[in-house]
N, C-alpha and C positions, 0 to 999 in steps of 0.2 A: 504494500500500500504506500503510495507516494504522496507526500504532503509538501506544500510549499512553505519555505521559511518566510514568515511575514510578520504581522503586526499585532501588538496589543493596542487596540484603539480605545478611546473613551467611548461612552455610550453613543455620543453623537459625533459625526464628522462636522466640523465647525465651519459655518459660513458667517463671518463677522462683517457687518456693514456699519460704516461710520461716515460722518461728513467732515471735510469734503472728500468725495471719492469713495469707492467701494474697497473694502478690505476682504480678501479671500484667503483664509488661513487653513491649510490642510491639517488633518489629524497628525499627531506625533507618531513616531514609528520606532518600535523596538523589536528585537529579534525573538520570535517564537515559532512554533509550528502549528499549522492548521490546514484543512483542505482548501484548495483554490476555488472549488465550487461545491455547492450542496444541492441535494435533490429533496424536494418536499415529499414527505410520506403520508401526511394527513390529507383528508379530502378537501378541506378549505382551511387555510392557516393564516392567522393574522400576523402581519409584520408590524412590530411596535417600535416606539421611539426609545425604548430602553429594555433592559433584560429582566422585566417582570410583567405579569399580566395586568398590573395596575397602570402601566404606561400607555400612552395614547396609541390608537391604531393609526398607521400611516399607509397601509396597503394590504392587499389580500392576495395570497398565492394558492395555487391548486395542486393537487396530487400530480407528481412527476414533473412539475416545473423545476428547471435547473437554473440556479442563479449564482452569480459571483459571490465569493466569501472573502471578507477582508479582515477577519479576526474572530475572536471568541472571548466572551466574558462568562465565566462559569459554564453552564450548559447551553448558553444562548449564542447563536451565530450572528455575526455582524455581516449583513448582506447588502449588496449594491444591485439594484434592479436596472433593467434596460432603459427605464425612463428617468434614471439618475436618482430615484428615491433610495435613501439609505435608512436601514432600520435593523431590528433584531428579530430573530426567529428562534423559537424554543427548540432545543435539541430533541425534545420528545416528538416533534413532528418533522424533523429534517435530519439528514445524515450526509456525510461526505460523499461526493459523487466522483467516481474515477472512471473515465472513459475506457472501454475495452481496448486492449492493445490490438492494433490492426495487423492483419496477416503479413502485409508487406509495407514496411515503413519507408517512405521516401527519405532520401538524404536531406537532412535539414540544412537550411541556409546558415552558413557559419555566422556567429556573432561578429560585429565589427571589431577589428583589432584596435585596441587603444593606441592612440597616437603617442609617439615618444616625446612630443614637444614639451619642454620643461615649463613649469608654472612660472608666471611672472609675479611681481609684487602686487599688493592689493590695490584696487581702485579706490577712489575717494569714498564711494558709497559703501564698499566692502569694509573699508577702515572704520567708517562711522558705525556700521552695524556691529563690528567687533567691539568698538568702544562701548556701545549701548549694552551689549551682552555682558561684557566684563563689569560694567558699572552695576548692572542688576545682580550679578553674582557677588560683588563686593558688599552690596546691601544686605545680603543673606549670609555673609561670612564664608563664601565659597571661593576657592582659589581661581584666579583668572585662567582662561583658556588661551593656549598658544595658537597663533595662526599657522596652520600647516599648509604650506604652499602646494604640495602635491594633492592634498585633500581639497584645497581651494580649486585646483584645476578640474577635479572630478565634479565638484559642486557647480562650477560654471558650465561644464558639459551637460549636466543634468538640467540646469535651468534652460539652456539653449534647446535641449531635446523637448522640454515641456512646451516651449514656444513653437518650435518647428513642427511638432506633431500635434499641436492643438489639443493637449490633454492636461489634466491636473490630478495626478495620482502618484503614489510612491512607487508603484510597479511600472517601470518603463517598457513600452513595446520594443524598444531598441536594446536596452541594457539589463532588463529584469529588475529584481529587487535592489534597493540601495546596497544591501550587503553583497549581493553578487557583483554589482557594479564596482564597489570598492575593491573587492578581491581581484576582479579582472584587471583593474588598473594598478594592482600591486600594493594596495593599502592594507597593512596588517593592523589588527586591533584585538583587544580583549573584550571590549563592549562597544556598541555603536548605536547611533540613532540618527534620525533625519527630521527636520521641520521644513515645510514648504509654505510659502505665502506669496501673495501678489497684491501690489498696491502701487500708487504713484510716488510714494516717498518712503525712505528708510524708517523714519520715525513712526509713521502710521503702521507700517508692517511690523515693527518691533512692538508697538503698543498692542496690536492685535494678538501677536504671539504670547505676550506676557499676560493678556487677559484671558487666555485659554489655559486651563489647568494642565492639560497634556503637553502643550508646547512649552509652557513655563517649566514643567518638570524636566524636560530635556535641557533647556537653557541653564537651569540651576543644578543639574545632576553633578554631584561631586565625584562621580566615577569617571567623568570625561576629563581628558587632559588637553585635547587638541580640537580645533574647529576648522572647517573649510566653509567659506561663504562665497557663493556664486550668484552674482546679480547681473541680469541681462535685460535689455529693453524688450518690452512687450507692447504691441499695438493694441492689444485687448485690455490689459490692466495697467499699463504704464511701465512697471518693472516686475520681473519674476525673480523670486528669492528662493535659494536653496541653502539651508544650513545643514552641514554634515558634521556629526560629532563622533569622536572616537576616544576610547580610554585605552592606554597602553599599560 
């Protein structure tokens, strides 16, 4: 049985909106295992906004529906529906779905080979975000993070991939999970995480991340020693932000 290494998400994937401009902050990302998809086993199953039956219903799924899974809280699966609805489904009415192995597997397209281009110094925006992150850590008595230029290069590539392929998710259609991506680019770590955000300014993106418990937990995590920040222009949001954290 194969599972994907993916995320422990908060109950909600967070869409934060503030004025001026929209703030879009993706859920924080930590390494765990869970199925990439689940199949509904109940005849009609409620998708809820949290991992209990007391949470609000946000959608309805039917037997044999197969949906993407982005995490698990207790016995509840965090699912992402085709209409972009995100919610929780009880494990009593769903289970991991694993497609049958085909009799003849076509040769897969090889993943892009990471470029050997060395990382350059931080941009002004990246330096400002690093300053804000370390100022927040100082307020909570946590040691400052070191700017890791190789990790910065990977974070920039991830942000550009988000823009080029018009998606907003931790799992890249090009590079896979953040952990796969880091390892494929030669980044070694003991523990790792990722934050994503999109906004027109560094300050607004930082505020959105700090106002979300999961993102804030990554920023203030004392296990992390290094950070890579990649910020690229986005015609849709203004700027796309990727924060990659590692602990050595």
